[in-house]
C-alpha positions as CSV (number, residue, x, y, z in Angstrom):
1,M,-11.5,7.1,46.0
2,N,-9.5,5.4,43.3
3,N,-7.0,7.7,41.5
4,F,-5.4,5.0,39.5
5,S,-5.5,5.8,35.8
6,I,-3.7,4.7,32.7
7,P,-3.8,7.5,30.1
8,L,-3.8,5.2,27.1
9,S,-6.1,7.3,25.0
10,E,-3.9,10.4,25.4
11,V,-0.8,8.5,24.4
12,V,-2.5,7.1,21.3
13,N,-3.9,10.5,20.3
14,K,-0.5,12.1,20.7
15,A,1.2,9.3,18.7
16,F,-1.3,9.7,15.9
17,D,-1.0,13.5,15.9
18,E,2.8,13.1,15.4
19,I,2.7,10.2,12.9
20,V,-0.2,11.2,10.6
21,P,1.3,14.6,9.3
22,S,4.8,13.0,8.8
23,I,3.5,10.2,6.5
24,T,0.8,12.2,4.7
25,P,2.8,12.4,1.4
26,I,3.1,8.6,1.5
27,T,-0.6,8.0,2.4
28,N,-1.6,10.4,-0.3
29,T,0.4,8.5,-2.9
30,I,-1.0,5.2,-1.7
31,S,-4.5,6.7,-1.7
32,R,-4.3,7.9,-5.3
33,N,-3.1,4.5,-6.5
34,L,-5.7,2.5,-4.6
35,A,-8.4,4.8,-5.8
36,T,-7.3,4.2,-9.4
37,I,-7.4,0.5,-8.9
38,I,-10.9,0.5,-7.3
39,D,-12.3,2.7,-10.0
40,K,-10.8,0.6,-12.8
41,F,-12.1,-2.6,-11.3
42,E,-15.6,-1.2,-10.9
43,G,-15.4,0.2,-14.4
44,Y,-14.5,-3.3,-15.8
45,L,-17.5,-4.8,-13.9
46,L,-19.9,-2.2,-15.4
47,I,-18.4,-2.1,-18.9
48,L,-20.9,-4.8,-20.2
49,P,-24.7,-4.3,-20.1
50,P,-26.1,-6.2,-17.1
51,W,-27.9,-8.9,-19.2
52,I,-24.8,-9.7,-21.1
53,M,-22.8,-9.8,-17.9
54,I,-25.3,-12.1,-16.3
55,I,-25.3,-14.6,-19.2
56,V,-21.4,-14.5,-19.6
57,V,-20.8,-15.1,-15.9
58,G,-23.5,-17.8,-15.6
59,A,-22.1,-19.6,-18.7
60,L,-18.6,-19.5,-17.4
61,V,-19.5,-20.8,-14.0
62,G,-21.7,-23.5,-15.5
63,F,-19.1,-24.6,-18.1
64,F,-16.0,-24.6,-15.9
65,L,-17.5,-25.4,-12.4
66,N,-21.0,-26.7,-12.1
67,K,-24.1,-26.5,-14.2
68,K,-26.5,-26.1,-11.3
69,L,-24.3,-23.4,-9.9
70,G,-24.4,-21.6,-13.3
71,I,-28.2,-21.6,-13.3
72,F,-28.2,-20.3,-9.7
73,T,-25.7,-17.6,-10.6
74,I,-27.9,-16.4,-13.5
75,A,-31.1,-16.5,-11.3
76,S,-29.4,-14.6,-8.4
77,L,-27.9,-11.9,-10.6
78,T,-31.2,-11.5,-12.5
79,F,-32.9,-11.1,-9.1
80,L,-30.4,-8.4,-8.1
81,L,-31.0,-6.6,-11.4
82,G,-34.7,-6.8,-10.8
83,L,-34.2,-5.1,-7.4
84,E,-32.4,-2.3,-9.3
85,L,-29.3,-2.9,-7.2
86,W,-27.0,-3.8,-10.0
87,S,-24.6,-0.8,-9.8
88,Q,-24.5,-1.1,-6.0
89,T,-23.7,-4.8,-6.2
90,M,-20.9,-4.2,-8.7
91,S,-19.5,-1.4,-6.4
92,T,-19.5,-3.8,-3.4
93,L,-18.0,-6.6,-5.5
94,S,-15.2,-4.4,-6.8
95,L,-14.4,-3.4,-3.2
96,V,-14.5,-7.0,-2.0
97,L,-12.4,-8.4,-4.9
98,T,-9.8,-5.6,-4.8
99,G,-9.4,-5.9,-1.1
100,T,-9.3,-9.7,-1.3
101,I,-6.6,-9.7,-4.1
102,I,-4.4,-7.3,-2.2
103,S,-5.0,-9.2,1.1
104,L,-4.0,-12.5,-0.6
105,L,-0.9,-11.0,-2.2
106,I,0.3,-10.0,1.3
107,G,-1.3,-12.8,3.4
108,I,-0.2,-15.9,1.4
109,P,3.5,-15.0,1.2
110,L,3.4,-14.2,5.0
111,G,1.8,-17.6,5.5
112,I,4.5,-19.3,3.5
113,L,7.2,-17.5,5.4
114,S,5.5,-18.4,8.7
115,S,5.4,-22.1,7.7
116,Q,9.1,-22.1,6.9
117,S,10.2,-20.4,10.1
118,D,9.0,-21.1,13.7
119,V,10.3,-17.7,14.8
120,T,8.2,-15.9,12.2
121,E,5.2,-17.9,13.3
122,R,5.7,-17.0,16.9
123,V,6.0,-13.3,15.9
124,L,2.9,-13.3,13.7
125,R,0.7,-15.4,16.0
126,P,-0.1,-12.7,18.6
127,I,-0.5,-10.1,15.8
128,L,-3.0,-12.2,14.0
129,D,-4.8,-13.0,17.3
130,F,-5.0,-9.3,18.0
131,M,-6.3,-8.6,14.5
132,Q,-9.0,-11.3,14.7
133,T,-10.3,-10.3,18.1
134,L,-10.3,-6.6,17.5
135,P,-13.9,-5.4,16.9
136,S,-14.5,-4.7,13.3
137,F,-15.6,-1.1,13.9
138,V,-12.2,-0.3,15.4
139,Y,-10.6,-0.9,12.0
140,L,-12.4,2.1,10.6
141,I,-10.6,4.6,13.0
142,P,-7.0,4.2,11.7
143,A,-8.2,3.9,8.1
144,V,-10.0,7.3,8.4
145,M,-7.1,8.8,10.3
146,F,-4.6,7.9,7.5
147,F,-6.7,8.0,4.4
148,G,-9.8,10.1,5.2
149,L,-13.3,9.3,4.2
150,G,-14.1,7.4,1.0
151,K,-13.5,4.2,-0.9
152,V,-9.7,4.1,-0.2
153,S,-10.1,4.0,3.6
154,S,-12.9,1.4,3.2
155,L,-10.5,-0.7,1.0
156,V,-7.7,-0.5,3.6
157,A,-10.1,-1.6,6.4
158,V,-11.4,-4.5,4.2
159,L,-7.9,-5.8,3.2
160,I,-6.5,-5.6,6.8
161,F,-9.6,-7.2,8.3
162,S,-9.7,-10.1,5.8
163,M,-5.9,-10.9,5.9
164,P,-5.6,-13.2,9.0
165,P,-7.4,-16.2,7.5
166,A,-5.1,-16.2,4.4
167,V,-2.0,-16.1,6.6
168,R,-3.2,-18.7,9.1
169,L,-4.6,-21.3,6.7
170,T,-1.6,-21.0,4.3
171,N,0.7,-21.7,7.2
172,L,-1.5,-24.5,8.5
173,G,-1.8,-26.2,5.1
174,I,1.9,-26.3,4.5
175,R,2.7,-27.5,8.0
176,Q,0.1,-30.3,7.6
177,V,1.9,-31.7,4.5
178,P,3.2,-35.2,5.5
179,K,6.8,-35.1,6.5
180,D,7.6,-38.3,4.7
181,M,6.6,-36.5,1.4
182,V,9.0,-33.7,2.2
183,E,11.8,-36.1,3.2
184,A,11.3,-38.1,0.0
185,A,11.6,-34.9,-2.1
186,R,14.7,-33.9,-0.1
187,A,16.2,-37.4,-0.6
188,F,16.0,-36.9,-4.4
189,G,18.0,-33.8,-4.1
190,S,15.3,-31.2,-4.3
191,T,16.1,-27.7,-3.0
192,R,14.0,-26.0,-0.4
193,L,12.3,-23.9,-3.0
194,Q,11.6,-26.9,-5.2
195,I,10.1,-28.7,-2.2
196,L,7.9,-25.7,-1.5
197,L,6.7,-25.2,-5.1
198,G,6.5,-28.9,-6.1
199,V,5.3,-30.7,-3.0
200,Q,4.1,-28.5,-0.1
201,L,2.0,-25.9,-2.0
202,P,0.2,-28.4,-4.2
203,L,-0.6,-30.6,-1.3
204,A,-1.7,-27.6,0.8
205,L,-3.9,-26.1,-1.9
206,S,-7.2,-27.2,-0.5
207,T,-6.4,-25.6,2.9
208,I,-5.1,-22.5,1.2
209,M,-8.3,-22.2,-0.9
210,A,-10.3,-22.5,2.3
211,G,-8.3,-19.4,3.5
212,V,-9.2,-17.7,0.2
213,N,-12.9,-18.4,0.8
214,Q,-12.7,-17.1,4.4
215,C,-10.8,-14.0,3.2
216,I,-13.6,-13.2,0.7
217,M,-16.3,-13.7,3.3
218,M,-14.6,-11.4,5.8
219,A,-14.0,-8.8,3.1
220,L,-17.7,-8.9,2.2
221,S,-18.7,-8.4,5.8
222,M,-16.4,-5.5,6.3
223,S,-17.5,-3.9,3.1
224,V,-20.9,-3.4,4.6
225,I,-19.5,-1.9,7.8
226,A,-17.2,0.3,5.8
227,A,-20.2,2.1,4.4
228,M,-19.9,4.2,7.5
229,I,-16.7,5.8,6.2
230,G,-17.8,6.2,2.6
231,G,-17.5,2.7,1.3
232,G,-20.6,2.9,-1.0
233,G,-22.3,0.0,-2.6
234,L,-24.9,-2.2,-0.9
235,G,-23.5,-1.2,2.5
236,R,-24.5,2.5,1.9
237,D,-28.0,1.4,1.1
238,I,-28.2,-0.6,4.3
239,L,-26.8,2.4,6.2
240,R,-29.4,4.7,4.6
241,A,-32.2,2.2,5.4
242,M,-31.1,2.3,9.1
243,Q,-30.9,6.1,9.2
244,T,-34.3,6.6,7.5
245,V,-36.0,3.5,9.0
246,D,-36.7,2.3,5.5
247,I,-37.4,-1.4,6.2
248,G,-38.1,-2.2,2.5
249,L,-34.7,-0.9,1.4
250,G,-33.0,-2.7,4.2
251,V,-34.6,-6.0,3.3
252,E,-33.7,-5.6,-0.4
253,S,-30.1,-4.7,0.4
254,G,-29.8,-7.4,3.0
255,I,-31.0,-10.1,0.5
256,A,-28.6,-8.7,-2.1
257,I,-25.7,-9.1,0.4
258,V,-26.8,-12.6,1.3
259,L,-27.1,-13.7,-2.4
260,L,-23.7,-12.2,-3.2
261,A,-22.1,-14.0,-0.2
262,I,-23.6,-17.3,-1.3
263,L,-22.4,-16.9,-4.8
264,L,-18.9,-16.0,-3.8
265,D,-18.8,-18.9,-1.3
266,R,-20.1,-21.5,-3.7
267,I,-17.9,-20.3,-6.6
268,T,-14.7,-20.4,-4.5
269,E,-15.8,-23.8,-3.0
270,N,-16.2,-25.3,-6.5
271,I,-12.9,-23.8,-7.7
272,A,-11.2,-25.6,-4.7
273,K,-12.9,-28.9,-5.6
274,S,-11.9,-28.6,-9.2
275,K,-8.3,-27.9,-8.2
276,N,-8.3,-31.0,-6.0
277,N,-9.6,-33.2,-8.8
278,I,-6.7,-32.2,-11.1
């Protein structure tokens, strides 16, 4: 009989039992601030009547990016409105965009720092590997432990899950900048900061934008899973469809998620192309 046992679960449970109460005041403050940000973001998306919002967004996309994409945007958003999923779509979009923005505000600076220091890259690499191989459902556990059920815990899970691509591709893009370009800038007396801002970041922009795109896609995928802990939006409809075996609702919500993913992907792709053409 094998009596060998590693009580990892007991150690983790004891650690959480000690850590959670001690940082509750901090998590409560963070939770209130994040809840305010999400609610305001969602409020801004719903401030205009749906038809006006559709026309404005479609016109902006068509004028600044691509006319065909603008038409597709209007058609897709009109279809979502026809499915009576407008408020759910805006709720999901607010969660995705809020999570993505916070993730990029953390991830891009970490990627820049990693590109400038081999030590930092060696430290971050196993952490990012762990984050990207960890099953997505596992992210929900610490989010609920620290922030409880609701939109805030969903946002925390979204931003943590979507952060690795931003860090990795920012680091990769800067490191792939030709060394002769950097040496030429250094020969003209540019400081390290001037080289970063004037040479490396502009040349790495296409790769960084690919990271932004991946960050948004991962945030959207996690926003659906986060419905299990109170995320709301389209994910909640999909979860309800699974619980009640409502195939029609599941198909509608699934199509809405797909259309939203395609829109976000094409818009960020065209933004990246427009930046490269400048």
